[in-house]
N, C-alpha and C positions, 0 to 999 in steps of 0.2 A: 504494500500500500504506500503510495506516495502522497505526502501531506505536508503543506506549509514549508516546502523546500527540503524536506528530508524523506527518505524512503524507509518505511517501517516493514520489517519482515512479517509474514503472515502468522496468525495464530498466537500461541503462548510465547513463541520466540519473540514476537513483536512486543508483547507486554514486558518481557524481561529486558529487551533492548531499550525500550523507553524508560523503564525503571532505572536502569543503570545510568543512562544519559541524564536523567533528571537529577540523580544523586550527584553526578559530576558537575552539572550546572549549578546546583545549590552550593556545593563545596567551593566552586569557583567564585560564586557571588560573595560567599563569606570571606574568602581570601582577598578579593578586590575591595570589599568594604573595610577590612582591617588595614589594607595598604592605604586606602584613601584617608582613613583617620590618622594614620601615622604621617602621611604627607601633609595633611592639614596642620598638624602640630608643627612640623618642620617649616611650613610656609609662614606661620606666625613668627617664628624665630628669624627666618630669612627676610621677611618684610621689615622687621625691626632693625636688623643689621643693615639693610640697604638704606633705610631712612637715616640711621645714625651715621653711616659712612658718608652719605650725601652732605649732611650738615658739617661733618669734619672737613670734607673736601672743599666746600665753599669757604669755610673759615680759613683753611690753609692757603687757598688761592688768594683771598683778600690780603692775608699777611704777606704772601710772596710778592704781590703787586706793590705793596707799600715799601718793602725792602728794595725792590728793583728801582722804584722811583727815587728812593734815597740814594742808592748807589749811582744811579745815572746823574743825579744832580751833583754829587760830590766828585765823581771821577770821570763822568762822561760815558757815552756809548762805547767808545773804543776800549776803555778799561773793562767794561762788562763783557765785551766780546773776547778779550784776551783772557779773562778769568775763566771763561767757559772752556777754553782750550780743546774743544771737540771731543772730549771724553763722554762716553755714554754710561748711563746707569745700568746696573744688572738687576733685572726683575725676574723673580722665580714665583711660579704659581703652583701650589700643591692641590691635588684633587682628592675628593672623598666620594663615597657612594652611600646613597640613602634609598633603601628598598630597590636596589639595582639601578639607580639613576646616578650617573657620574656627573659631578659638578665641582666647580672651584670651591676650595675650603679655606685656604690660608695663603698669604703672600709674604714675600720678603723683597726688599728693595735696597740695594747697596749703591750708595752714592760715591762717585770718584773722589779721590783725595783732593784737597784744596791746593791751588797753585801756591808756590812758595812765597810769592810777593803779594798775596791777598791782604787787603786792609780790613779793618773792622766792618765797614759797610758791605764790602764784597763777600766777606765771610758770612755775615748775617744773611745776605741775599742768597748765597749758595745753600746755606742750611735751610732757609725758608722754602726755597724751591724744591729741595730734596724732600722736605716734609710734605709739601704739596703733591709731589709726584707719588710718594708713598700712600698718601690719602687717596689719590686718584686711582691707584692700582687696587687698593682695598675696596673702594667703591665699585670699580668695574667688576671685580671678582664677586662681590656681594650681589650686584645687580644681575650678573649672568647666572649665578646660582639660583636666584629667585626666579628668573625667566625659565630655566630648565625645569625646576621643580613645579612651577605653575603649569607648564606644558604637560608634564607627566600626570599631575593631578587632574587636569582637564581630560586627558586621554583615558585615565582610569575611571573617571566619572562617566564618560561616554560608554566604556565597555561594561561597567556595572549596570548602567541603565538598560543597555541592549539585552543583557542576560536576564535582568529582573523583570523588565517590562515586555520583552518579546519572546526570548528563547524559552524561559521557564514556563510562561503561560501556554505557549504553543505545545511544549512537551506534556504539560499537565492535561491540556484538552485532548491531545492525541491519545494519551494513556487512558483517559476516561472513556473515550470512544472505543478503544480496543477492548478495555475491560468490559464495557457494556455489551459489545458484540460477542465476546467470549461467554459472558453470563447468559445471554439469550441463546447462544448455541448449546450451552450445557443444559439449559432448561428444555430446549427442544429435544436434545438427545435423551434426557431423562424421561420426557413424555413418551417418546417412541419406545423406550425400553419398557416402560410400564405397560404400554399397549401390547408389546410383543409377549410379555410374561403374564398377561391377564388370562385367567381361566377361560377356556372355550375359544381363544384366539387361534385360528388355524393357519394364519399367514396368507400372504398374497397369492402364493402358488396354488392354494386349495380353494380359493374363493369361488371358482366356477363349478365345483363338484356338488 
């Protein structure tokens, strides 16, 4: 029997087939529901981290801009360019897994050593921009972790809804239909058996004698 997108074997085998798949679907729904609850808790933490790192990033940026303006006024743009000396910071991002979802978890940011001739304003500018860069990296990692976990939570919610609202009801209805058909067949078989064993019943082959 083909019903609602799946083929059910005939007879009692079909009832067993549906019963097992219904058990699997319910177990899957329970696991997805548990996963969704864990992801929701993680989402609350990640939203708070993203908001906190955003505030820190904005604060560090404003501080870095003030230091840069101070260094530019005291030493000029040429001194700022020479102090930068083309060295790049070293950023490392570590990853973690939540319910099988890989996402950024922590970061490190190593700032190049200061130039030997740095003055107080340039040193303060370098440190302020290093702090701003570290804050930017932390916020980027927090925002990406939030995005990844939000996407997984949404996909999990869709899968759970599909199982609970469509797959399980279809299996339950198909199982009820198969069970009813088997019960009707068993009643008909029992009625025929009673007729065959009733006293005086001669059978179809002797009805014309």
